[in-house]
C-alpha positions as CSV (number, residue, x, y, z in Angstrom):
1,M,73.1,94.5,122.0
2,S,71.1,97.5,123.9
3,S,70.7,100.8,122.3
4,R,72.6,103.9,122.8
5,R,71.8,106.0,125.6
6,P,72.5,109.6,126.8
7,L,74.6,109.9,130.0
8,S,72.0,112.4,131.1
9,S,69.8,109.6,131.4
10,L,71.6,107.4,133.8
11,G,70.4,109.4,137.0
12,L,73.4,111.3,137.6
13,A,73.8,114.5,139.6
14,V,73.1,117.6,137.2
15,P,76.9,118.7,138.3
16,V,78.2,115.3,136.9
17,V,76.1,115.5,133.9
18,T,77.4,119.3,133.4
19,K,80.9,118.3,133.3
20,L,80.7,114.8,131.3
21,L,78.8,117.1,128.8
22,D,81.4,120.1,128.7
23,S,83.9,117.4,128.2
24,D,82.0,116.0,125.2
25,F,81.4,112.7,126.8
26,V,77.4,112.1,125.6
27,Y,76.5,108.7,125.4
28,D,77.4,105.9,127.2
29,D,79.3,104.1,124.8
30,D,81.9,107.3,125.0
31,V,83.1,106.1,128.3
32,Q,83.5,102.6,127.7
33,N,86.8,101.0,128.2
34,L,87.9,104.2,130.4
35,K,89.4,103.7,133.8
36,P,88.1,106.0,136.6
37,T,91.5,107.6,136.6
38,E,91.1,108.4,132.9
39,L,87.4,109.7,133.1
40,S,88.3,111.7,136.3
41,S,91.7,113.5,134.3
42,A,89.2,114.1,131.4
43,T,86.2,115.8,133.1
44,G,87.3,116.9,136.3
45,L,85.3,114.4,138.3
46,T,86.4,113.0,141.4
47,L,87.3,109.4,141.3
48,K,84.0,108.3,143.1
49,E,82.1,110.0,140.7
50,S,83.5,108.9,137.9
51,A,83.6,105.2,139.2
52,E,79.6,105.7,139.5
53,V,79.6,106.9,135.9
54,L,81.2,103.9,134.4
55,R,79.3,101.4,137.0
56,L,75.9,103.0,135.5
57,A,77.2,102.9,132.0
58,A,78.1,99.1,132.2
59,I,74.9,98.2,133.5
60,V,73.2,100.0,130.1
61,N,75.7,98.5,127.9
62,A,75.6,94.8,129.5
63,E,75.1,92.4,126.8
64,Q,72.0,90.3,126.8
65,P,72.8,86.6,126.6
66,V,71.8,84.8,123.4
67,T,71.0,80.9,122.4
68,V,73.4,79.0,120.4
69,M,70.9,79.0,117.6
70,Q,70.6,82.5,117.5
71,M,74.6,82.7,116.9
72,I,74.3,80.3,114.0
73,E,72.0,82.3,112.5
74,D,73.8,85.8,112.9
75,E,76.6,83.9,111.3
76,S,74.7,82.4,108.6
77,E,73.7,86.2,107.6
78,V,77.0,87.9,107.8
79,C,77.6,89.7,104.6
80,H,80.5,90.1,103.0
81,V,82.6,92.8,100.7
82,V,83.8,91.0,97.4
83,T,87.4,92.2,96.2
84,F,86.7,91.3,92.5
85,C,89.3,88.4,92.7
86,E,87.3,85.5,92.7
87,A,90.2,83.0,94.6
88,L,90.8,85.7,97.3
89,D,86.9,85.9,98.0
90,D,86.6,82.1,98.1
91,M,89.3,81.9,100.6
92,L,87.8,84.4,102.9
93,G,84.4,83.0,102.6
94,G,82.7,85.4,100.4
95,G,84.9,88.3,100.8
96,I,85.5,90.6,103.6
97,P,83.4,90.1,106.4
98,L,81.4,92.5,108.0
99,R,81.0,92.8,111.6
100,A,84.8,91.7,111.9
101,I,88.0,93.4,111.9
102,T,90.4,92.1,109.3
103,E,94.3,92.9,109.0
104,I,96.2,93.3,105.8
105,S,99.7,93.3,106.0
106,G,102.7,93.3,103.3
107,T,105.7,94.8,102.4
108,P,105.6,98.3,100.1
109,G,104.2,98.1,96.7
110,I,102.5,94.6,97.2
111,G,98.8,96.2,96.7
112,K,97.4,96.7,100.6
113,T,96.4,100.5,99.7
114,Q,95.1,99.0,96.3
115,L,92.8,96.1,98.1
116,C,91.6,98.9,100.5
117,L,90.5,101.1,97.4
118,Q,89.0,98.2,95.7
119,A,87.0,97.5,99.0
120,C,85.7,100.8,98.8
121,V,84.3,100.3,95.5
122,S,83.1,97.2,96.1
123,V,81.2,98.2,99.6
124,Q,78.7,100.1,97.5
125,L,77.7,97.5,94.9
126,P,73.7,97.2,94.9
127,E,71.9,94.9,96.8
128,S,70.0,94.3,93.7
129,V,73.2,92.5,92.0
130,G,74.2,90.7,95.3
131,G,76.2,93.9,97.1
132,V,76.2,95.5,100.6
133,G,75.0,98.9,99.0
134,G,76.8,100.8,101.9
135,E,79.3,103.3,102.1
136,A,83.1,103.6,103.2
137,L,85.2,105.4,105.6
138,F,88.7,105.4,104.8
139,V,91.4,106.7,107.4
140,D,94.9,107.7,105.7
141,T,98.0,107.9,107.9
142,E,100.3,107.3,104.8
143,G,99.1,109.9,102.5
144,S,98.7,106.7,100.0
145,F,94.9,107.5,99.0
146,T,94.6,108.0,95.6
147,V,91.5,109.6,94.1
148,G,92.7,109.2,90.3
149,R,93.0,105.5,91.0
150,L,89.6,105.2,93.0
151,K,88.3,106.8,90.2
152,D,89.2,104.4,87.7
153,M,88.2,101.5,89.9
154,A,84.8,102.8,90.2
155,G,84.5,103.2,86.2
156,H,85.1,99.7,85.8
157,A,82.8,98.6,88.5
158,V,80.2,100.5,87.1
159,E,80.9,98.8,83.8
160,H,81.0,95.5,85.2
161,V,77.7,96.0,87.2
162,R,75.6,97.4,84.3
163,N,76.8,94.4,82.0
164,I,75.5,91.8,84.7
165,A,72.3,93.6,85.5
166,G,71.5,93.5,81.8
167,D,68.1,95.5,81.1
168,E,66.2,93.4,84.2
169,I,67.7,95.3,87.1
170,D,67.7,99.1,87.3
171,V,71.3,99.9,88.4
172,S,71.3,103.5,86.8
173,S,71.9,105.1,90.5
174,F,75.2,103.2,90.4
175,T,78.0,105.4,88.8
176,I,81.3,107.2,89.3
177,E,79.9,110.0,90.9
178,S,77.8,108.0,93.7
179,I,80.6,106.0,94.2
180,L,82.9,108.9,94.9
181,K,80.2,110.4,97.1
182,G,80.1,107.3,99.0
183,V,83.8,107.4,100.3
184,H,84.5,109.6,103.5
185,Y,87.9,110.6,103.9
186,F,90.3,111.7,106.8
187,R,93.5,112.4,106.5
188,C,95.6,111.5,110.0
189,H,98.5,113.1,110.7
190,S,99.2,111.9,114.0
191,Y,98.1,108.6,116.4
192,I,96.2,111.5,118.6
193,E,93.8,112.1,115.2
194,V,93.4,108.7,114.6
195,L,92.1,108.2,117.8
196,A,90.1,111.4,117.6
197,V,88.4,109.7,114.5
198,I,87.8,106.1,116.4
199,R,86.1,108.0,119.3
200,H,83.7,110.0,117.1
201,L,82.9,107.1,115.0
202,P,79.6,106.1,117.0
203,I,78.4,109.3,116.3
204,F,79.4,109.8,112.4
205,L,77.6,106.0,112.0
206,Q,74.4,107.6,113.4
207,S,74.5,110.4,110.7
208,H,75.6,107.9,107.9
209,P,73.6,104.8,108.6
210,R,74.9,103.5,105.2
211,L,78.7,103.0,106.2
212,K,79.3,99.4,105.9
213,L,83.1,99.9,105.5
214,F,85.9,101.3,107.9
215,I,89.5,101.5,106.9
216,I,92.7,102.5,108.5
217,D,95.6,102.6,106.1
218,S,97.9,102.0,108.1
219,I,97.4,101.3,111.9
220,A,101.0,101.0,111.9
221,F,102.3,104.1,110.7
222,H,102.1,106.5,113.6
223,F,102.1,104.0,116.5
224,R,105.3,102.7,115.5
225,H,107.0,106.1,115.5
226,D,105.0,108.0,118.3
227,F,104.9,105.5,120.6
228,P,108.7,104.8,122.6
229,D,106.9,102.6,125.3
230,M,105.5,99.4,123.6
231,M,103.5,98.1,126.6
232,A,101.6,101.3,126.5
233,R,101.2,101.2,122.8
234,T,99.7,97.7,122.8
235,G,97.4,98.3,125.4
236,L,95.9,101.1,123.8
237,L,95.8,99.3,120.4
238,C,93.9,96.4,122.1
239,R,91.5,99.2,123.9
240,I,91.2,100.3,120.1
241,T,90.2,97.2,118.6
242,Q,88.0,96.5,121.0
243,Q,86.0,99.5,120.6
244,L,86.1,99.0,116.6
245,I,85.1,95.2,116.8
246,Q,81.9,96.5,119.1
247,Q,80.8,99.1,116.6
248,A,81.5,96.7,113.7
249,T,79.0,94.5,115.3
250,K,76.5,97.1,116.2
251,F,76.4,98.8,113.1
252,N,77.3,95.5,110.6
253,M,80.2,96.9,109.5
254,A,83.5,95.8,108.0
255,V,86.7,97.0,109.1
256,I,90.0,97.1,107.3
257,V,93.4,97.7,109.0
258,T,96.8,97.5,107.3
259,N,100.3,96.9,108.7
260,Q,103.5,97.2,107.9
261,M,106.1,94.2,108.2
262,T,109.0,94.2,110.6
263,T,112.1,91.8,110.5
264,R,112.2,89.2,113.4
265,I,115.6,88.1,114.3
266,E,115.7,84.2,115.2
267,S,118.5,81.7,116.2
268,G,118.2,80.5,112.8
269,G,118.1,83.8,111.0
270,S,115.4,86.4,110.2
271,Q,112.0,86.8,109.1
272,L,109.5,89.3,107.8
273,V,106.6,89.5,109.9
274,A,103.4,92.2,110.3
275,A,104.6,94.7,112.7
276,L,103.1,95.5,116.0
277,G,104.0,92.4,118.2
278,E,102.6,89.3,118.8
279,T,99.9,90.5,121.4
280,W,98.5,92.6,118.5
281,G,98.1,89.8,116.3
282,H,95.6,88.6,118.7
283,C,93.4,91.8,118.1
284,P,92.3,91.4,114.6
285,T,89.5,89.0,113.8
286,M,91.2,87.9,110.3
287,R,94.7,88.4,109.2
288,L,95.7,88.5,105.4
289,T,99.4,88.7,104.6
290,L,100.3,89.8,100.7
291,H,103.6,88.5,99.5
292,W,105.7,88.0,96.9
293,S,106.2,84.4,94.9
294,G,108.8,85.5,92.5
295,R,106.7,88.1,90.1
296,V,103.5,86.9,91.3
297,R,101.6,88.3,94.0
298,V,100.0,86.1,96.6
299,A,97.7,86.5,99.3
300,S,97.9,84.1,102.6
301,L,95.0,84.1,105.3
302,T,97.2,83.2,108.6
303,K,94.2,83.6,110.9
304,A,90.6,83.4,110.9
305,P,87.7,81.8,113.1
306,H,86.1,79.6,110.7
307,R,88.4,79.0,107.3
308,N,91.6,77.0,107.1
309,N,95.0,79.1,106.4
310,A,95.6,79.2,102.9
311,S,97.1,80.9,99.6
312,V,95.9,82.1,96.7
313,Q,97.4,84.2,93.6
314,Y,96.0,87.6,92.5
315,Q,97.1,90.7,90.2
316,I,96.7,94.2,90.3
317,T,95.0,95.8,87.1
318,K,93.5,98.9,85.4
319,A,90.5,97.4,86.8
320,G,91.3,96.9,90.2
321,I,92.2,93.6,92.2
322,R,91.7,90.5,90.1
323,D,92.3,86.9,89.2
324,I,95.1,85.6,87.5
325,T,93.8,84.6,84.1
326,P,96.0,83.4,81.3
327,F,94.4,85.5,78.9
328,M,94.2,89.1,79.6
329,T,92.0,92.4,78.0
330,D,93.2,96.1,78.3
331,A,91.0,96.2,81.3
332,S,93.0,93.1,83.1
333,T,96.5,94.1,82.1
334,P,98.5,94.2,85.1
335,L,99.7,97.4,86.4
336,I,103.5,97.6,86.2
337,M,104.6,97.7,89.8
338,D,108.0,97.1,91.5
339,S,108.2,93.4,92.2
340,P,111.5,91.9,93.7
341,D,112.8,90.6,90.3
342,R,112.0,94.2,88.6
343,K,113.6,96.2,91.2
344,K,117.0,94.0,90.9
345,R,116.8,94.5,87.0
346,K,116.5,98.4,87.5
347,L,119.6,98.3,89.8
348,N,121.4,96.2,87.1
349,T,120.6,98.4,84.2
């Protein structure tokens, strides 16, 4: 992929460059996916000037062709962020993949945010023990991010890494403090703030080259409530995912977006499905649905380019996301969260 270039280097007239810089359009990828009318409205340029800016930026950003062999080699080199649940990692092909957008949907309390917090810890596992050695950026739209929970998971991860490293591998720099410092947090109260974070993500990545995980929890919260026009919402979401997949590919980064559930009425009854509509369903690279089967949590892979659809069981413990095991220690004791059966018992007491 071509390198990032300042708009001032594209041979544009000085007054045009001045208006672009004054409106915070600095690099070629700042104007990607914009229409001439949108750029004109944002900068005060004429439609003709805006069209010329977009034409030159498109030439700079034009993808160079690659061979199929290069594609195969690149695919084999894709790393994954493990979830600490072996069954889930196996189903995903090694974990949550870099250079892709993974959607995690499910009802409240099923563990979407817990899985995101686990990923924030797991992405920082040292390369010396097979990890990515990166950092995470967490965009919180619902206020569900919990520092204490992240710290608990970090403590168990540090203990686990020290156990597997032994005396042969130095993992002294992997500490609870280093993990907490490696998670960058934004609290967004509107879809405008979410768009602002996404727009400035390339600049953030330039100054934080170790960033390997970008999370929006959840993508649905503001866009479901603040957009009465569903067509406009769908178009904007598609442009957002296009921008995110470009950045994920360019910077070798994993993207996770969580989604809420909604009821779809059909002729034979009703069904719980991921929110934001069918068109949105084509945007993520992978789709993972978390749901209950009785009192057991189940993760179902419903879309993946090179994986078969499948389902596995998992549990949420004090240590984080884990496999279901017949014998559980204190660290693997499941957290008591509201399963459907438990909610029924509460109502009956």
